[in-house]
N, C-alpha and C positions, 0 to 999 in steps of 0.2 A: 282641211284643218291642219295647221302647223303643229309641230312638236311643242308640247308644253314644257315649262321649266321643271315641273314635277317629274315628268317622264325623262327629261334629259338628265336630271340628277340621278334618277333611279337607274338609267342605263349605265351611266358612268360608275356608279357604285357596284353594279353587277360585273361590269367588264374589269373593274379593278379588284374584284373579289373582296369587297368590304363585308365585314361580318353582318349577317342578318339581311343583306341586300336581296338574296334570292327568295327568302321568306316573304319579304315585302313585295317582290315582283309577283309571286304566286298569289298572295292575298289580293293584289290589285287586278290581276288578269285571269285568274282561274274561272271566274264567272263568265267572262267573255268566251273563253275556250269551250266551256260547257255549252254555251248558247250556239256557237258555231257548229259543234258536233250535232246538237239536236236539229238545227236547221238543215244541215247538209244531209243527214240521214232522212229527214222528212222529204227533202227535194228529190232524193234518189229512191224514195219509197222502201227504205230499209229499216224495219223496226229494230230498235236496240233495247236490250235489258240494261238496268242500272249498272251492272258490273261491266257490260260492254262499254258504256260511256266512260266509266272510270278508267278502263284499260286504254281507251283511245286518248283520253285526256293525259294520262301518264306518258303515253308515247309522244304526244305533242311536247310536253315539258322536257322529256328526255332529249328530243331532237333540238330543242332550243339551247340546252346546256352542252350538247355534244360538241366536241372539238373546240373546247374553251370558248363557249358562247359564239360559235361561228355565225349562227343566225342573227344574233344581235349585232355582231361586228359588221355584218353586211348592210345593216340599216343605215340609210343615208340621210334620214331626217326630212325627206321631201314630203312626207305625209304625217299624220298622227301615228303614234306607236300602236294604238289600238287598231287602226286600219291595216297597218303592216302585219300585225299579229293575226288579224282575221284571215288575211290571205294565206299566211303560213299554216295556220291551224286547219283551214279548209283543205289545202293541198294534202296535208298529212292525213286528215280524216278520209278524204277520197281514196288515197293509197291504201289505207287500212281496210276500208269497206270493200275495195276491189280484191285485196289479198284474202279477206275472210270469205268473200263470195267464191273465189277460186278454190279455197280449201273445202268449202261446203260442197262444191260441185264434184271435187275429187272423191269426197266421202260418199256422196250420193251414188256416184258411178260404181264405186267399190261395193257398196251395199247392193246395188242392182245386180252386179255380176255374181255376188255371193248368193243372192236369191235365185238367180237363173241357174247357177250350178246346183243348188239344192233341189230345184225343180227337176233338173236333169237327172239327178240321182233317183228321185222318186219315179220319174217317167220311165226310167229304164227297167222298172219292175223288179228291183232288187238284184240287178245283175252284179256279179261279183267283181269283174275286172273291166278296165277300160278297153282291153282288147276285145272282150265280148261285145261291148257297146259298138265298137268300130265294125266288128264282124256283121252284126245285125244291120248297122247303118248301110253297109255295102249292098244289102239286099233290098233296100228301099228304092223306089223310083228316084231318078236323079234330082228332081225338084224338091221332093220331100226330104231327101238326104241332105241337100244343101241347107234347107231351112232349119232342120233339126240340128245339124252340126253348128250352124252359126248361133242359134238361140241357146242350146244347152251346153255345148262345149266351148264356145267362144264368148258366151254371155252378152250377145248383141241384142239391142232392143228391136221391137217390131219395125220402127222407122228405119233403123240402120239396115235391117234385112231387106226391107222393101226397096230401099235405094240401091243396095248392092246387086240384088237379083232382078230388078226392074219388075217387081210385082206390086199390085195394089196392096196397101197396108192392111186393108180389111180382109185380105185372103190369108194372111199369115197365121192367124189363130186357127181357122178351120184346117189348114194344112198340118199344123202341129198336132191338132186333135186326132186327125186320121193317122198320122205317123205314130202317135203314142199308142193307139189301139193296136196297130200292127206290131210295134215293138213288144208290147205286153203280151201279145198272142204268140210271140215267137217268130213272126214274119214268115209265114209259109210261102214258098215260091209261087204257088198258084195265085195267091192274093196279091203279091207284090207286082205282078205284071198286069193287073187290072181284071183278071178272071175271077168270077165268083165260084166258091166251092159248091158242089152239088149236094 
């Protein structure tokens, strides 16, 4: 569909900074931008709150006016303005959704590490210093020591530990459980080498 005379005039008014031109542009195309955001988030299975949609729409508009309407200056009129703006809005929306997903992943990992550190403090049975934790860890069998160190001190997930140590992921929990009991009991040398106390 070719560029309409209405859109050609609107483009010229925006690029020449006519008074009220930008408001007319927003009135004409904001609904299209919202539609693109809704559709793109639906295609990518990313639910958005109303405030998220507002934020992304604002980002689209900001990028359109950036650098003296560079986006509009690049339009060659080989399609309708609405088709061109659909491509622009979708690209910006995808970038924003990817950026937000990356931020959410960073926050989730930070939370996971904080939880792991908190678990580590509790599992150490109220140990006063990090040196004491390391001292007791040295008395655990090597496999248990590595699992405990990676989970509690480095905040790694079961999957990460499984990959690093070449252990089945379903064995990580039981290893941690045994090690916790030994740490809380003070790790007697007799128990740490596999012998039972009489």
